[in-house]
C-alpha positions in Angstrom: 1.6 30.1 19.5 5.1 29.7 20.8 4.1 26.3 22.4 3.0 25.2 19.0 6.2 26.3 17.1 8.1 24.5 19.8 6.1 21.3 19.5 6.8 21.7 15.7 10.4 22.1 16.0 10.5 18.9 18.4 8.7 16.8 15.9 11.1 18.1 12.9 14.1 17.0 15.2 12.4 13.5 15.8 11.8 13.1 12.2 15.4 14.3 11.4 16.8 11.7 14.0 14.6 8.8 12.3 16.2 9.9 9.0 19.8 9.7 10.3 19.0 6.4 11.9 17.8 4.9 8.9 20.9 6.6 7.0 23.3 4.6 9.6 21.5 1.3 9.0 21.8 1.7 5.4 25.4 2.7 5.5 26.0 -0.1 8.0 24.3 -2.5 5.5 26.5 -1.1 2.4 29.5 -1.9 4.8 28.5 -5.3 5.4 27.8 -6.2 2.1 30.9 -4.5 0.5 33.1 -6.3 3.0 32.5 -9.6 1.5 35.1 -10.1 -1.2 35.9 -13.2 -3.5 39.6 -13.3 -3.9 39.5 -15.6 -6.8 37.4 -13.1 -8.9 39.5 -9.8 -8.2 43.0 -8.6 -8.4 45.0 -7.3 -5.6 44.5 -3.7 -6.3 40.6 -4.2 -6.5 40.6 -6.0 -3.1 42.8 -3.4 -1.5 40.5 -0.6 -3.1 37.3 -2.4 -1.9 38.9 -2.5 1.7 39.8 1.3 1.7 36.0 1.6 0.5 34.8 -0.5 3.2 36.9 1.3 5.9 35.6 4.6 4.9 32.3 3.5 4.7 32.5 2.3 8.1 33.8 5.4 9.3 31.0 7.6 7.9 28.5 4.9 9.3 30.1 5.4 12.8 30.0 9.3 12.5 26.3 9.0 11.6 25.6 7.0 14.5 27.6 9.4 16.9 25.7 12.4 15.3 22.5 10.6 16.2 23.4 10.0 19.6 24.4 13.4 20.0 21.0 14.5 18.6 19.1 12.1 21.2 21.4 14.0 24.1 20.5 17.3 22.7 16.8 16.3 22.6 16.7 15.1 26.1 18.4 18.1 27.6 15.9 20.5 25.6 12.9 18.5 26.9 14.4 18.6 30.2 14.6 22.5 30.1 11.2 22.6 28.6 9.7 20.8 31.4 11.5 22.6 34.0 10.3 25.9 32.5 6.7 24.4 32.2 6.8 23.3 35.8 8.2 26.9 37.2 5.4 28.7 35.3 2.7 26.3 36.6 3.9 26.7 40.1 4.1 30.5 39.7 0.4 30.4 38.4 -0.8 28.1 41.3 1.0 30.3 43.9 -0.9 33.5 42.5 -4.3 31.8 42.4 -3.7 30.9 46.1 -2.8 34.3 47.0 -5.8 35.9 45.2 -8.2 33.3 47.0 -6.7 34.2 50.4 -7.1 37.8 49.7 -10.7 37.4 48.7 -11.6 35.4 51.7 -10.1 38.1 54.1 -11.9 40.7 52.3 -15.1 38.6 52.8 -14.4 38.1 56.4 -13.9 42.0 57.1 -17.0 42.9 55.0 -19.1 40.2 57.1 -17.5 41.4 60.4 -18.2 45.2 59.5 -21.8 44.2 58.5 -22.3 42.4 61.8 -21.0 45.3 63.7 -23.2 47.7 61.9 -26.4 45.4 62.4 -25.8 45.2 66.2 -25.6 49.1 66.5 
Protein backbone atom coordinates (compact mmCIF):
# COMPACT_ATOMS: atom_id res chain seq x y z
CA UNK A 1 0.00 0.00 0.00
CA UNK A 2 2.87 2.37 0.79
CA UNK A 3 4.39 1.93 -2.67
CA UNK A 4 1.02 2.67 -4.25
CA UNK A 5 0.72 5.90 -2.22
CA UNK A 6 4.25 6.89 -3.19
CA UNK A 7 3.46 6.23 -6.85
CA UNK A 8 0.27 8.32 -6.62
CA UNK A 9 2.12 11.19 -4.89
CA UNK A 10 4.86 11.06 -7.51
CA UNK A 11 2.28 11.13 -10.31
CA UNK A 12 0.56 14.11 -8.67
CA UNK A 13 3.94 15.90 -8.52
CA UNK A 14 4.48 15.26 -12.22
CA UNK A 15 1.01 16.61 -13.03
CA UNK A 16 1.66 19.69 -10.86
CA UNK A 17 4.96 20.26 -12.65
CA UNK A 18 3.20 20.04 -16.02
CA UNK A 19 0.65 22.61 -14.83
CA UNK A 20 3.45 24.95 -13.74
CA UNK A 21 5.13 24.55 -17.13
CA UNK A 22 1.89 25.41 -18.90
CA UNK A 23 1.41 28.45 -16.65
CA UNK A 24 4.98 29.60 -17.31
CA UNK A 25 4.48 29.28 -21.06
CA UNK A 26 1.20 31.20 -20.84
CA UNK A 27 2.83 33.94 -18.76
CA UNK A 28 5.71 34.19 -21.22
CA UNK A 29 3.25 34.52 -24.08
CA UNK A 30 1.35 37.25 -22.23
CA UNK A 31 4.61 39.09 -21.66
CA UNK A 32 5.53 38.74 -25.31
CA UNK A 33 2.14 39.98 -26.50
CA UNK A 34 1.92 42.92 -24.09
CA UNK A 35 5.44 44.12 -24.80
CA UNK A 36 4.37 45.17 -28.31
CA UNK A 37 3.39 48.80 -27.93
CA UNK A 38 2.10 51.07 -30.66
CA UNK A 39 3.34 54.51 -29.59
CA UNK A 40 0.98 56.48 -31.82
CA UNK A 41 -2.19 55.09 -30.23
CA UNK A 42 -1.24 55.42 -26.52
CA UNK A 43 -0.30 58.26 -24.23
CA UNK A 44 3.03 58.38 -22.41
CA UNK A 45 1.42 57.29 -19.13
CA UNK A 46 -0.23 54.29 -20.77
CA UNK A 47 3.07 53.28 -22.36
CA UNK A 48 4.86 53.51 -19.00
CA UNK A 49 2.10 51.53 -17.29
CA UNK A 50 2.31 48.86 -19.99
CA UNK A 51 6.07 48.62 -19.56
CA UNK A 52 5.69 48.24 -15.80
CA UNK A 53 3.06 45.54 -16.24
CA UNK A 54 5.27 43.79 -18.78
CA UNK A 55 8.22 43.81 -16.40
CA UNK A 56 6.06 42.48 -13.58
CA UNK A 57 4.62 39.71 -15.73
CA UNK A 58 8.13 38.80 -16.87
CA UNK A 59 9.15 38.64 -13.22
CA UNK A 60 6.21 36.32 -12.43
CA UNK A 61 7.06 34.10 -15.39
CA UNK A 62 10.69 33.80 -14.28
CA UNK A 63 9.59 32.92 -10.75
CA UNK A 64 7.28 30.23 -12.11
CA UNK A 65 10.11 28.83 -14.20
CA UNK A 66 12.47 28.85 -11.21
CA UNK A 67 9.84 27.01 -9.15
CA UNK A 68 9.46 24.45 -11.92
CA UNK A 69 13.22 23.85 -11.98
CA UNK A 70 13.14 23.43 -8.21
CA UNK A 71 10.35 20.86 -8.52
CA UNK A 72 12.37 18.95 -11.10
CA UNK A 73 15.41 18.94 -8.82
CA UNK A 74 13.30 17.84 -5.85
CA UNK A 75 11.73 15.04 -7.89
CA UNK A 76 15.13 13.75 -8.99
CA UNK A 77 16.38 13.76 -5.39
CA UNK A 78 13.28 11.93 -4.17
CA UNK A 79 13.51 9.37 -6.96
CA UNK A 80 17.20 8.88 -6.25
CA UNK A 81 16.54 8.18 -2.57
CA UNK A 82 13.67 5.88 -3.47
CA UNK A 83 15.84 3.89 -5.87
CA UNK A 84 18.59 3.62 -3.23
CA UNK A 85 16.07 2.39 -0.67
CA UNK A 86 14.62 -0.18 -3.06
CA UNK A 87 18.08 -1.41 -4.06
CA UNK A 88 19.18 -1.75 -0.44
CA UNK A 89 16.02 -3.65 0.41
CA UNK A 90 16.41 -6.00 -2.56
CA UNK A 91 20.06 -6.65 -1.68
CA UNK A 92 19.16 -7.50 1.93
CA UNK A 93 16.45 -9.89 0.75
CA UNK A 94 18.86 -11.60 -1.66
CA UNK A 95 21.47 -11.97 1.09
CA UNK A 96 18.90 -13.49 3.44
CA UNK A 97 17.75 -15.89 0.74
CA UNK A 98 21.33 -16.97 0.00
CA UNK A 99 21.96 -17.52 3.74
CA UNK A 100 18.82 -19.65 4.10
CA UNK A 101 19.75 -21.71 1.03
CA UNK A 102 23.22 -22.30 2.45
CA UNK A 103 21.78 -23.43 5.78
CA UNK A 104 19.40 -25.84 4.04
CA UNK A 105 22.26 -27.33 1.99
CA UNK A 106 24.44 -27.81 5.07
CA UNK A 107 21.57 -29.53 6.92
CA UNK A 108 21.02 -31.86 3.96
CA UNK A 109 24.71 -32.71 3.82
CA UNK A 110 24.78 -33.42 7.58
CA UNK A 111 21.61 -35.50 7.37
CA UNK A 112 22.94 -37.49 4.37
CA UNK A 113 26.28 -38.10 6.12
CA UNK A 114 24.49 -39.31 9.28
CA UNK A 115 22.30 -41.65 7.21
CA UNK A 116 25.39 -43.06 5.46
CA UNK A 117 27.23 -43.66 8.76
CA UNK A 118 24.15 -45.34 10.29
CA UNK A 119 23.71 -47.53 7.20
CA UNK A 120 27.32 -48.68 7.31
CA UNK A 121 27.01 -49.78 10.97
